[in-house]
N, C-alpha and C positions, 0 to 999 in steps of 0.2 A: 311592207311587203314589196320585195323587188321588182321593179319591170320583167327582169326577166323570169323572174318565178313561176315558170309558164306549167308545173305542174298542178298547180292549184286550181281546182275543179268547183264550180258554184253553181247554183241554179236558180235562175230571178221566175218568182212565184209570179205572176198577174194575171187579171179578169182577161184582159187581153190585152191589145199593142195600139189602140186604139183611141181616142175620144176624149179623154180627161187627163187631168192634172198627173195625175199619178200612174196611170200609161206611158206620158208623156216620158217621166223621170226615169221608170222601168227603163225604155228603150235607150234613153240617152246614156244610162248608167251602163247597159250592156258593153254598148258602142268604146265607152270610156274603157271599163275591164277590161276587153280584149284587146284593146289598142297598147294594156299594160302587160301583157301575157297571161291574162286570166283566161284557161278554158271555159267561155258562158253557156250557160243552157237556158235558153226561154221556154217555160213552161206557161199556158195560156190555156184560161178554162171556156172561153168562149171563141169561138173562129173568128173572128176583125183581126185584122192586121193592115195601117194605115201610116204609122211610123216607122221611119226608118232604124235598124236596131242592127248589130251584129252576133254574132254566133249561131249556135244552133236552135231551131224550131221545134217545138215539140206541145201540138195542138190538141187537147179535149174536148176540143169545141165539135168536133160531128159526133158526140158522145150525147143523146136526149140530157134534160139538164130538167125535168117537169115533175118527176115523182119521188117519193124518198127513197126508191129502187137505186132510179137511176142516178139522188145523187149519190152514195153508197156506192154502185158500181163508179164514178167520180174518183171518190177517195180510193177506192182501192186501185186503181187506173194511175194514178196517181204515187200511189205506193209504189209500185211494181217499177214505175219507171223509176225515182229515186234510187230505192234499193238495190237497182241493175246499175243504176248510172257509180254510186259511192263516191257521193258527193262533199267537198271539205265543209261546205255551207251551206245553205238556204236561207235569200233572202226575200220577203214573203210581202208583197205590193197591193193583195187583195182588197176587195172590202171582206169583212167577217162579221157577219151579223147574227148565222145559226149556229148559236151555242154548242148545239152537242155534235152539227158536224165542224166544226171549227174545233173542239175537244177530240174527234178520231182522227180529223189530221194532225194536231199537235202532235200526237201519242203515237200513231199507229204510219202515219206517213212517212214523217217526218223523223228520220234516223241520226240524226247530225246534229252540229249549231245550228242554231234560229238564230236570225233578225225577222224581225216583223217591225214595219212601216207603217206611221199614222200620218195622213194626210188632212183631215180635216179637223174642223174646232167640233166636229159632231161627232162624238167621241166612239158614241153608240153604235155607227159604224163598223168599228173594229173592235170596239171592246164591249162585253156583256155589261150591261148596270151591277146584276148580282158580283157583288166582287167576290163571292166564294168561288164561283164556277171561272170569273175570269183568270184569277192565280191558277184555277186547276188547269186553265189553257195555257197559259204564259208563264207559266212555272218551267224555269231554267232557261231562258226566252231572253233574248235582246232587242228591247224596243228603243226605235231611231222614232223621231218626230222632226215632223218639219217647222215647228213652232216652238219655241220657248218656254210659252203660252199655254203649248197643250203639255209642253214634258211637265212642267209644272203639277197639273191637274191628275195627269197620269202617275206620277212619282206619288202623288198623297193615296193613289189609289192601290197601288199594286207594290209598292216599295222593291220593283224592280231594275236592273241598271238599264237607264233611259237618256237617253244622249239629243241633241239639237244638231241632226243636219241640213241644213234650209237646202231648198230644189237646186240643183245648178242648171246653169247657162251656156251653149256656145255666142257667147257675147258677139262675137265678129262673124257668127254665121248669122245672124239677128242682124247687124249694120249692113252685112251684104246684101242681103234678101229683101231689106226696106228700101235700097235704093231700084229696085228691079223695078217699079213704074210711079209714076206720080197721079193719085188719085184726079179725076175732073173736078172731083166739088171742090170751091174757094174758102178759107175759112170756115172750119167746122172744129167741133169736139167729137170724139170717137168713146164710144164702150162696146166692151166685144163679152161674150159669153152665151155659153147655151140657154135655151127657153123650155127647158122641160120643165120644169121646177118655179117657186117663186122666188129663191135663195138669191138672185142676181137685181132681182126687186127692179126689173126696167122699168115694171108701171109708174113707181114712187120717182123712179128718175125723169119721163116721161113728165111728169108730172111738178120735181121740180121744175126741171127745165121750162116747164110752162110759166114759169114765175120769175123766170130769171130775166138780165136783161140781155141775156144770148139772142132772143128768140129777137127784139126789137133791132138786136144791130144785124141782123142776117148772119148768122153765126150756126150753124147746123149742128143738129145733134146725127150722127152715123149710129149704127149699132150691127156691129157686125155678130151675126150667130143664128140657130134656127131652133127650130123644136115645137112642141105638140103647144104651145101659148102664144106662137105667131101674132096666130090670125087674132087673139081676144086686145093683142099689144097693138095691131094696125086699126081694129076699130076704135081702140080709143085715140091713138093718132087723128082719127076720123072726127072724134067727138070733140077733142082741143082746138080744132079744126089749122094741126101743124101738118098737114101732110106736104106741102113743100117747103121743111122743115125740120121732122125727123126720118131720116133714111134709113131704109133697112135693106143691107145687102148682102144677107144671108152668110151662110159658112163660108169662111175663105180661105184658101190653102197656107195663103200668106198675107196674114193680116199685119207685117209689117211696115209696108208703102203707110197704109192709111194711121198709125201710131206716129209712125218720124213725122208727117206734114197735117198731124191735127194739132191744134192751139194746144190742148192737154186731152188729157184723157180721166177717164172720170170711172170710181167703182161705188156704185151704189149697195152695196151687198148685206146680207144680212148676217150672213157669216161667210167664214172661209177658213182653208187650213195655209195655204202660203200663196197667194195671190198670184201664179205668173205674169200674166198681165202687165201688173205694175212695175213687175220687173223689164219686163219685155218694152215696155213706154219708156222707162227710164231710160233704157238701153240703144233705144232710139237718138234718145236726146231731148225727148218730151217729158215737159213736170207731166204730175197726175194727181188727182184730187181725188182722194177718199174718206168711206166713214173709217173711225176707228173702231173695224168691227170686229168678233171673234173668228180668227186669229190671223195673224198677220202682216197687216198694215202700219199697223205701227214698229215691227222689226225692215220695213222693208222704206218708209217715207219719216225723212227729216224733216218735219215742220219749219216750212217758209223759208225751207234752204235748199228740197228737189220737190216740195210739193204742200201740198196743204192735208194734213188730217183733219178731219171732220167728227164731232163727238157724236157717238156708235148714236144712227136713225135718226136724228135732231135733221129733219128735213129743210128746217127753215137755215140753221146752217148749213148745210149743203149748198143749198140757192147762194149763200152771203160766198162763201168760195168759189164758186164757179166766177160769181161776178166780181170779186176779187181779185181775178185771174184776167180779168178781161182792163177790169179797171187801172188798177198797180200795177203800170209797166215795169217800176224798177223791181220788184217783187218777181215780177215774171220771169224775167232775165237773171236774176240771178237762180232762181229754180232753175231755168232752162242751161243755163251753163253749168249748175252741177248736177245734172240727171246724170247723164251719160258714167263720170265718174264713182258716184255714188253706191254701183250696182257693182264694179268688180270685184267685188268681194263675195260675189255670187257665179263667178266662172265655173266653170267645167273643171280649170285646174285647179283650181283653192278646196272647191268643194270634194270634186273625186280623189284629189290627197286626203282630206276628212276620214272616204268610203276606205280608201287603202288603209285608213292607219286601224281604223273599226275592225277592220277584216284580220288583220293580224291577232292569231292566236294569242288563248288567253291575254291579252286586251281590254284591262280595266278603264272603258271610259266613262263612268259613271259621273254626270259634273262636270264636265270634261268644259263644258262652255256653258 
């Protein structure tokens, strides 16, 4: 698609423009598409905006969303807006857990070529377990996943054209933001994520940290993020007598200085889609340690080249990996030197071009990567 093709008009449909990885990708792509001459309309279901975006914004968030009738009215409002604007393509970033609602949206609201994205290894957030219903919803649609493992799983179930396009990152912006300040703490590792569920498993991470050599060496664990589980985690830290070692910094609008100045970043998740925090850490020049969970880390981490990939959910191996990053300085320096270059392939320009290729009319992209 040529940058001067300003006649192309696209709807990016998301839950909102705040809070999560899919929402961040939505916002980032809106800026890239707009910069490349595409007329972008951002349609959001809930009225929350925190990320910078480009193009027009149409929020359905003022409408109630409690009863079945409320949801049907939102579907109708979405249909009306899309029909009025006559888009060339719709790209859908939302969670899609209500099969009936998704069938109505797919066949009544969307009247142009459709691209559905899948951002989590918990595929049921996006595609119903019932394959018959799933095929009805996704008939004649293209699917973009954020990891190859998700792609393979969906292809087996649906048979739709499926392509992996990894999340895009403004690497230069991350680098610039990472130098805005220097955290007051010295000698620390960092973990980043929301605490509204047990996916990030910060409790497991705290337990592993308590058994590692990092405690005795006075290397602190800084956790960035907030959520309903914060109090439980703080209580766990008190029980472990680690109050002066595990530091909760809450949500940070700019987490990159913490990642840049950390010895390494650690990810202890139960599952992921394509964990942005690993890319962001590596982009600042900081190596990573992560469970090889489903999905994403194995497509980012080159074992013992830019970080350490740990057997999934093996807490003993996670403790060993954290210790190794401290004890083996030769390995650590190799990982640190390779960190930044290892994520250049996820730059906005490279990933954005994959999206522009995808949006070309009649593109046959199945199995392109």
